[in-house]
C-alpha positions as CSV (number, residue, x, y, z in Angstrom):
1,M,13.2,-11.8,9.7
2,A,10.3,-12.1,7.0
3,S,8.4,-14.6,6.1
4,E,8.5,-16.2,2.7
5,D,5.8,-13.7,1.3
6,I,8.4,-10.9,1.9
7,K,11.0,-10.5,-0.5
8,K,14.7,-9.6,0.9
9,L,16.1,-6.8,-0.9
10,T,19.9,-5.9,-1.2
11,E,21.8,-2.9,-2.5
12,D,22.7,-5.0,-5.6
13,T,19.7,-6.5,-6.5
14,F,17.5,-3.1,-5.7
15,T,17.2,-1.9,-9.4
16,K,16.1,-4.9,-10.9
17,D,13.9,-6.3,-7.8
18,V,11.7,-3.1,-8.3
19,A,11.9,-2.8,-12.2
20,S,8.5,-4.3,-13.2
21,G,5.3,-4.5,-11.7
22,V,3.8,-2.9,-8.4
23,T,6.6,-3.3,-5.1
24,L,6.0,-1.9,-2.0
25,V,9.7,-1.6,-0.2
26,D,10.1,-1.7,3.4
27,F,13.1,0.6,4.2
28,Y,14.0,-0.8,7.9
29,A,16.9,-1.5,10.6
30,D,17.2,-4.1,12.7
31,W,17.8,-1.3,16.0
32,C,14.4,0.2,14.9
33,G,11.3,-0.8,17.4
34,P,8.4,0.3,15.2
35,C,10.0,-1.5,12.3
36,R,10.0,-4.8,14.1
37,M,6.2,-4.0,14.8
38,L,5.5,-3.1,11.3
39,T,6.9,-6.8,10.4
40,P,4.1,-9.0,11.1
41,V,1.4,-6.0,9.5
42,L,3.3,-6.4,6.2
43,E,3.7,-10.3,6.3
44,K,-0.5,-10.1,6.4
45,V,-0.1,-7.5,3.7
46,A,1.7,-9.8,1.9
47,K,-0.1,-12.5,1.8
48,D,-3.3,-10.5,0.6
49,V,-1.6,-8.8,-2.1
50,K,0.2,-11.7,-3.6
51,G,-0.1,-12.1,-7.1
52,K,-1.2,-8.2,-7.4
53,A,2.3,-6.8,-5.8
54,V,5.2,-7.4,-4.0
55,V,6.7,-6.6,-0.8
56,G,10.3,-6.7,0.2
57,K,12.2,-5.1,3.0
58,L,15.5,-3.4,2.3
59,D,18.1,-2.9,5.6
60,I,19.1,0.9,5.6
61,D,22.0,-0.3,7.5
62,H,23.1,-2.4,4.6
63,A,22.2,-0.5,1.9
64,Q,23.1,2.7,2.5
65,K,23.5,3.9,-0.8
66,V,19.7,3.2,-2.0
67,S,18.6,4.6,1.0
68,S,20.4,7.8,0.5
69,T,19.3,7.7,-3.2
70,Y,15.6,7.9,-2.2
71,Q,16.5,10.2,0.8
72,V,15.0,7.9,3.3
73,T,16.0,9.9,6.6
74,S,13.8,7.9,8.8
75,V,12.5,4.5,9.6
76,P,10.4,2.7,8.7
77,T,9.5,4.3,5.5
78,L,7.6,2.3,3.0
79,I,8.3,3.5,-0.7
80,L,6.0,2.1,-3.5
81,F,7.2,1.6,-6.8
82,N,5.8,1.0,-10.1
83,N,7.8,-0.2,-12.8
84,G,10.9,1.4,-11.2
85,K,9.6,4.9,-10.4
86,E,8.8,6.2,-7.0
87,V,4.9,6.6,-7.0
88,G,4.1,7.2,-3.1
89,R,5.7,6.7,0.3
90,L,4.6,6.2,3.9
91,V,6.9,7.3,6.8
92,G,6.0,5.4,10.0
93,L,3.6,2.6,11.2
94,R,0.5,1.8,9.4
95,D,-2.1,-0.8,9.7
96,A,-2.6,-3.5,6.9
97,D,-5.9,-1.5,5.8
98,A,-4.0,1.6,5.3
99,I,-0.9,0.0,3.8
100,K,-3.5,-2.1,1.2
101,E,-5.0,1.2,0.3
102,F,-1.5,2.5,-0.6
103,I,-0.7,-0.2,-2.7
104,A,-4.0,0.1,-4.8
105,S,-3.5,3.7,-5.4
106,G,-0.2,3.1,-6.9
107,S,-0.9,0.3,-9.1
């Protein structure tokens, strides 16, 4: 699924995973075409922001509680967390530059 630069998040570890620093979470689903198209973009972004931010992926079908908590109603949804607090979100496909600017704006 994801490269070693992208952290696989789960419902059990989610709160701990986003608790400190800057974390971009891709809320996705395996059945979502645009989500699959976004993965290589996120792999590039994860390499580019390494050391400044963490990029993670959370499968909404396996993390319905977290998806509901953050009111994720369509995928892909990218939510940016800074020390556990949501500081922004993007819905839909974006290019690598737009995502990197988004991360920079929230850190």
